[in-house]
N, C-alpha and C positions, 0 to 999 in steps of 0.2 A: 169249752165250758169250765175247764179246770182252773182258769185264771180268775174265775168269779170269787169275790171276797164274800164267803158265806157268812162270816161273822157280821160284816157290815150289812149284808142283805137281811139277816135276822134282826139286827138292831133297828134298821130303818123300817122293816116290815112291821115290827111290833109297834113302833111309833105311829105309822100310818094307820094300822088297824085300830089302835087305841085312841086315835084322834088327837094325838099330841105332836104330830110331825109339823114342822114349819114348811113353808113353801119350798125353800131350798132343799130340805130333806126329802120332800115328796119328789122334787125334780131329780135329785140324786138317785133315789130309789128307781124311778122310771128309767133313768139313763143306765143304771146297772143292768136292769132287765133287758133293755134294748140292745146294749152292747153284747149281752149274752145270747141274743137271738130269741129271747123269750116273749117279747112283744113285737108286733109288726111295725113297719114303717108308717102305715096308716094310723095305728094306735098312738104312736109317739107324736106324730104330726098333729093329730086331733088333740092330744093332751097339751102339747105346747101352745096350740091355738086357743085353748080354753073350751073346747067342745067336748061335752060329755065327760068332764074330768072325774067326777065322782064315780061314774060307772066304770071308767077305764081304771081308776085307782083300785076299786073293789075287785075287779078282775085281776089286776096285777098282784094284789095281796094273795089271791088264791093261787096264782101261778108261782109266786115266791114261796108259798108254803109247800107246794108240790116239789119245787127244786130243793128246798131244805130237807124234806122228808127223803128224797132220793139221795141226797148227800149223806144224811145220817145212816141210811141203810147201807150205802156203799162203804162207809167207814166201819160199820159194824161187821160186815162180811169180809173186809180186807184184813182183819186181825186174826 
């Protein structure tokens, strides 16, 4: 999980949440979460196939937010 680009995750998450993300940005966001193990193979497969994409993206935004909060807390207590 340490190899996750948290800045990129935050940027893409904000764009997805705000409705300004392009399809490639949404895809990148989902790929970041999938490579991190934060979304399942079934979720990424459904997303890629166009099944329940809005629901999956909404859930992914919540997951991304939790990851970022965890990262920030870790940074806070590591100082």
